[in-house]
N, C-alpha and C positions, 0 to 999 in steps of 0.2 A: 541454391539450397532452401529447402523447405524449412519453416519454422518448426521447432520441436519444443515439447514440453521440458522447460529446465528442471534438473533434478533438484528436490528438496536439499536445504543444508543440513537436514537432520533426518532421523528415522520418523515415520509416521506416527510412532507413539512417544516420541522423545519430550513432547510438551504436556503430556499427562501429569496430574488430572486436570490442569487448568485449560488445556486444549486438546480434546480427545482425538485419538486415532480414528474413530468413526467419522467426526467432523472433517478431518483432513482427507480421509478417503473420498468423501463427497466433494469437498470444496476444492481441493487439489485433483484428486483423480478424475473428478466429472467435470466440474464447472471449469477449473483452469484449463483443462484439456480440451474442452468443448470450444473455448475461446481460440486456442491454438489450431484445432482442426479447421474451425470455420474461417479463420483468417487465411489459411492456405488455399482454402476453396475461393475465396474472394480475390486474392492476389494472383492466383494462378492463371499464366497466359496474358498478364497486363504488364504495363510498364513498371508495376511495382514489384513485380517478380524479381527476387535475388537482391532486394534492397535490405538494409538492416532494419530491426523492428523500430529503431528510433527514427530512421529516415522515412519510413513508412508513415509513422504517426505525424512527424512534421509536414509531410507532404499531403496529407488528407486534412489536418486539423482546421476546422472552420469551414470546410466546404460541405454544405448540405448533401449533395449528391453522393459524397464520399462517406456519409456518416455511418453506415455498417462497417466499413473498413476501419475507420477510426475507433468505433466502439470495441471492436474484437482486438485490435492491435493494442489500444490503450489498456484493455483488460488483462491482456497477456503480460504487459509491462507492470501494471499496478500491482496485479497478483504475486509476480516475481519478486518485486520491491517489498511487499508485505510480508512474504514468507522470510526474507532475509533480516527483516527488522525484529524478529524473534529468535530466542536461543533457549535451549534447556538450562535451567537455573538462572534465567535472566530476572529483570525487573529490579525494582527499587530506585533509589535516588540516582540521578545521572552522574557520571564520571567523566573525567577528561575535559576537553575544551568546551564542549556544550554544557556542562555544569556550570561554568561562569556565565555562559549566555543566558541560561535558564534563571540563574541568579538575579540577572539584570531585568529578567521580565516580571519579577516579583517574588521569586522563590519557587521551590519545587511544588508545595502544597497548591499554590495559586495556580501555577502551570498545569497541574493535574486537573483542578476544577474547570480552567478555562478550556482545556482540550475536551474534557468531558461535555462541556457545554455546547462545543462545536459539533462533536460527534453525535449526541443526543438531539440536537436542534436540527439536525440534518433530516428533513422530511422525506421518507421514502429511502431508497438506495442510494449509497454513495459512500465518500470516504473523508476522514479526517486527517490532515496532514501538518507535519511541522515543516516549514521551509525556511530557506535562506533567500532574501530579497536584497540585493545589493548590501549584503553583510549583516542585514537586520534579521532575526528570527521572528517568524510569525506563524500563528496558528490559523489555518484555513480549512474550509470544508468544500468539497466538490460534489455534485450529483453524478449518478450514474457512471460512466466510464471517464468521465473529465478528470484531468491531471495537471498539476501546476507546471510541470516541464512544458507542456504545449505553449504555455504563456511565457516561457523564458525564465521560470522562476526555479530554484534549485531545490527539490525535495530531499528532506533529510530522513524522514520517518513518516509511516502512514498506518492508521487503523482502518480496516475495512469494516463498514457498518451496513453492508448489505445483509439481509436476514440469514442468507445461506452461510454467511461467515461465523455466526455465532449461535443460531437458533437451537440446534441440537443439544448444545451444552447450557446455554443461558435463556432459552424461550424468549420472552419479551423483555427481559432485564438488559436492555442494551447499556445502561449505566454501569451495572456490575461487570459486564464484558470489558468495557473500557478501562474500568479500575483495575480490574484483574490483569489486563494487558500490562499496565504500568508497575503493578505490584509484583508480578511473577513472570513476565514473558519479555519485555522489551529488551532489546540488544543494543546496549550504548556503544559498543565498539562500531557497530555499523553506522549509527547515527555520526559519531566522531569521524569516520572515514569519509562519509558523505560531506560533512562540514568542512573538512580539510581541503576537498576538492571544490567547494562552492566557490561560485564566481563573485 
């Protein structure tokens, strides 16, 4: 089975005005789709063909000669995870089990500031993540297509800080984009479900 572009969990205009349909049409409809299409070309006719996305990522992670496959497979996974981490009417302080974990990290406001620092401090393209590492929550940042799951760490939430993720709506104001993500978009139900399944 060839890889397919996963459906969005909401309509393209469902996150407006904070995240525009125009941005989603480019980010999802062009960037995400191109990663899927390129991955299919790269794995077609190889021993990776027919494997799950996760198995492809783990098979090629850390192998320089397989970097193009990793880049495209990881970007398919990262973007799918990113879309699910937002919802219409989302945002605000965390709820559920993750709220207690974030309180233990110094509280909600400190968490947002620390997350913004990781996201804004990422030079160039990349991602800022909330992860569970042996039961401990951490904020980490990865460059390009890199992802915590390839290092055996459980991702709970991600904010995309590649410029194509936010530039049409926020231009060069990456801190405003990340703040808006937490104020208006984040899907804590998704985070709590990931936390419940964390190792």
